[in-house]
N, C-alpha and C positions, 0 to 999 in steps of 0.2 A: 459140479464138484461139491458134494455135500460137505466134505472135510474142509473146504476152503470158504464157501459161502455159509453164512449163518443168518438165521431169521428170528424175529421176535414178533409175536402178535400184539400190536399196539392197542387195538380195540377189536371186538369180534369181526372177523372177515378182513382185517387190514394188517398186512405184514410188512415190517421193515426188514430189508435184506442188506446185510453188510458184507464187506469184502471189496478190495480194490480202493479202499479209502474213500468211498463214496456210497451214499445210500440209494437203494432202489426200493420201490414200494409196489406191493401187490395188493390189489383191492378185489375181493371175491364177492360176486353177487349170486343170484339163484341160477342164472343160465349163462353168464359170461364172467370173465375176470379181466382185469386191466393191469398191465405192468407199466409203471411210470419210471422210465429211464432204464438203460441197459448197461451202464458202466463202461469200462475201457474195452471189454471183450477179452480179457485174459482167461478167465475160467468159463466153464460151460454153464452159463446162467440159464439157458433154455431148459436143460435137463434138470437143473436144481428146482426151477419153478414147477416142473411137473411133479416134484415130490410134495408140493403144497396144494396144487389143484390140477385137475385134468379137464377143466372147462375150456371152451373156446376162448382165445385170448386176444385182446386188443393190446398193441404195444405203442406207447405214446412217449415222445421225448419232450422234456421240459425245455430244452434248447439244444443247439447243435455242437456243443463242446465235446471234446474227445472223451472226457470222463463220464459223460452222460449218454452218449449215443454210439460209443465204440463197439457195443455188442449187437448192434442192429443186424449185422451180417448173419447172425445165427437164425434169423427168422425168414421163412419162405415167402411171406407176403410183405409188402412195404409197411414201414412203421409210420406213425402219424407225427408230423412236425410242422411248425408254422413256416410258411414260405420265406419269411424274412430272415430265417436262419439257415436256409439251404446252402448258401454260399459259405457261411461260417463253418458248417459241417464239412463241406468239401475241403476247405483249407485245413481243418483239424485232422482230416483223414489222409492228408498227403504224406508221402513217405518221409519227407523232411521234418514235418511237424511231429509225426509219430516217433521218429528217432530222438528228437529233442525231449519229448515227453518221457520216453523210456529211460534215457540216461539220468534224468532228474529223479524219477521214481526208483530206479535201481539204487541210486546213492542213498535215498531215504530208507529203502528196504534193507540195505546192508547195515545201517545203523541200528534199525529195529528188527534185526533178523530173528529174534526170539519170538516175535509176535506174528509174523507172516500174515500181515493184514492187507498187503497191497498186491504182491505178485505171488501166484501159486508156486509151490516148490517144484523145481524142475522145468518150469515154463521159461522159454528162452526169448531173447531179443528177435531172433530169426522168425520164430513162430508169430510174434506180434506184428512184425513188419510185413509178413506174408498173409495176414488176415485179409480177406476180401473186403471191398467197400460196397455197402448197400447204397446205390445211387438213385433210388426212386423212393418217393414218399407219397402218402396221402396227406393233403393239406388240412390244417385245422385253423379255425378262426374264432373270434369272440362269440360266445353264445352257443357254440356247438356242444352237444352233450352226448355222453355214452351211457346207454341204459344197460346195466348189468343184471337187472332183475332184482327189484327191491332196493337197489342202490343206483344212483345216478351221479355222474361226474361231469360238471359243466366247465368248459374251457373259458379261462379268463386271461386276456392278453395283459402281460405285465412287463413291457419293455423297460430296459434299464441296463441290466447286466449284459444282455444282448438285445438286438432289435426284435427278435422273434421269441423271446422268453414267454412261456405261458405257465399258468397255475391251473390246478383242477380243484373246483369247489364241490364238496360232497355235503349237501344239506341234511341228508338222512343221518349221517354220522357226525355232523357239525365239525367238519375238518376242512382245512385248506392246504393243499399240497403245492409248495412254491418252488421246488427245485432249487436252483441257485438264485432265482429272481428276488428272493427275500430271505435272508438268514442273518446270523449273528455277525457276519463280515462280508456283506455283499460287495463284490468287485465291480467297480465302475470306472476303472482306469485302463481297461483294455481298448485296443483300436476299434473294436466293434461295439463298444458300450455307447449308450445314448447320452444325451445331455442330462444333467442332474434334474432339471425341471421335468423331463419326461418320466424319470424314475419316481419323482415325488407325486406325479399324477397317478402312477401305478399304485403307490402306497395308499393314496387317498381313496382310490377305487376299491381296493381290497378291504380297507377299513370299514366300508359300508356294508360288507357281507356279514351274515350272521353265523359265526362259527366259534368254537371253543379253543381249538388248537391249530397252530401253524406248524405244518410238517415240512421240514427243510431238507435240502440235499446234502448239507454238511452241518457240522456243529449242532 
C-alpha cells in the first residue's frame, strides 16, 4: 500500500520504510536486496517493496516480536531469524497475543486518527487475526553474511532485548542496523529479555565495529 507505507533514502541504496509505528529497512545491492524486518503485517509490504526494487530479496528479522516479524507470511520462502527467537515469534503470533496487540494499537490509532501511522484505513481486527503464521525459518548466526553485490551485511548477535536479537553490519556504507536490540529506549524488562550483563556484552561488541551511524527500529 503505497499510500500507507512511506520511504526515505537514508544513503544511496538504503531505504527506511515507515508505517505501523515501526521502521523497516531495505538495502539494495547490484544483484540482490535485503529487507530487514517486516512490521506487523497490516499493509502489503511485499508489494510496496517492489516499487523500490525488483531484485531478488532476502528477508531478515532482527528478532521475533510481533511488530518486526508479523509480515513474514507475505513471503513465499522462509525468512531469516536467529533460532533463539523462534519460540518468541510463535508466542507473539498466537491469536491471544495478536488480539492484545491489536486492542492496544487500535486505542493509540483512535487518538492519532489524523496521522494514520499505525493501521491502514479500512483494515480490520478480523483481517489481522486471520493472517497466516509463517512457521519456518532459515537460521542465522554470528558472522553469517549476505552478499548483495557491492554491499555486504554481516550478522552480529546482540542478545539483550530478546535472546535472539541480531544486528546487521554494513562496512561499505559504514552502518549498523540494530532493530530493537539497541536504540534510544531498549526494553530489557520483558519475560524473554536477557540479564543486563548479557546486554552490556552486546554493547561492548558493537562498539568495536567501525561504523558512522546506528540505524534503529524505533526512535
